[in-house]
C-alpha positions as CSV (number, residue, x, y, z in Angstrom):
1,X,0.0,0.0,0.0
2,X,1.5,3.3,-1.0
3,X,2.0,6.0,1.7
4,X,2.2,9.0,-0.6
5,X,1.7,12.2,1.4
6,X,1.7,10.5,4.8
7,X,4.3,10.5,7.5
8,X,5.8,7.2,8.6
9,X,3.8,7.5,11.8
10,X,0.5,7.9,10.0
11,X,1.3,5.2,7.5
12,X,2.4,2.5,10.0
13,X,3.0,3.6,13.6
14,X,4.1,0.1,14.7
15,X,6.7,-0.6,11.9
16,X,10.4,-0.8,12.8
17,X,11.1,2.6,11.2
18,X,8.4,4.4,13.2
19,X,9.5,2.8,16.5
20,X,13.1,3.6,15.8
21,X,12.2,7.2,14.9
22,X,10.2,7.7,18.1
23,X,13.0,6.1,20.2
24,X,15.5,8.5,18.7
25,X,13.2,11.5,19.4
26,X,12.8,10.4,23.0
27,X,16.6,9.9,23.4
28,X,17.3,13.4,22.0
29,X,14.7,15.0,24.3
30,X,16.1,13.1,27.3
31,X,19.7,14.0,26.6
32,X,18.8,17.7,26.2
33,X,16.8,17.6,29.4
34,X,13.6,18.6,27.6
35,X,11.6,15.9,29.3
36,X,11.7,13.7,32.4
37,X,11.1,10.0,31.8
38,X,11.6,7.0,33.9
39,X,13.8,4.2,32.6
40,X,10.7,2.2,31.7
41,X,9.4,5.0,29.5
42,X,12.7,5.6,27.6
43,X,12.0,3.1,24.8
44,X,9.0,1.9,23.0
45,X,8.9,-1.8,22.6
46,X,6.7,-3.7,20.1
47,X,6.0,-7.4,20.3
48,X,6.3,-9.6,17.2
49,X,3.0,-11.1,16.7
């Protein structure tokens, strides 16, 4: 299915690319002290189903 005009998050929020992108964003925010997260909240995990 083509995703023309959609962000990766809108196209498939649970794909590896989306999850990696969100984890990178969280890491950048955490390292720049722009957010406070517990260790459990630092990474998004998806289960292979």
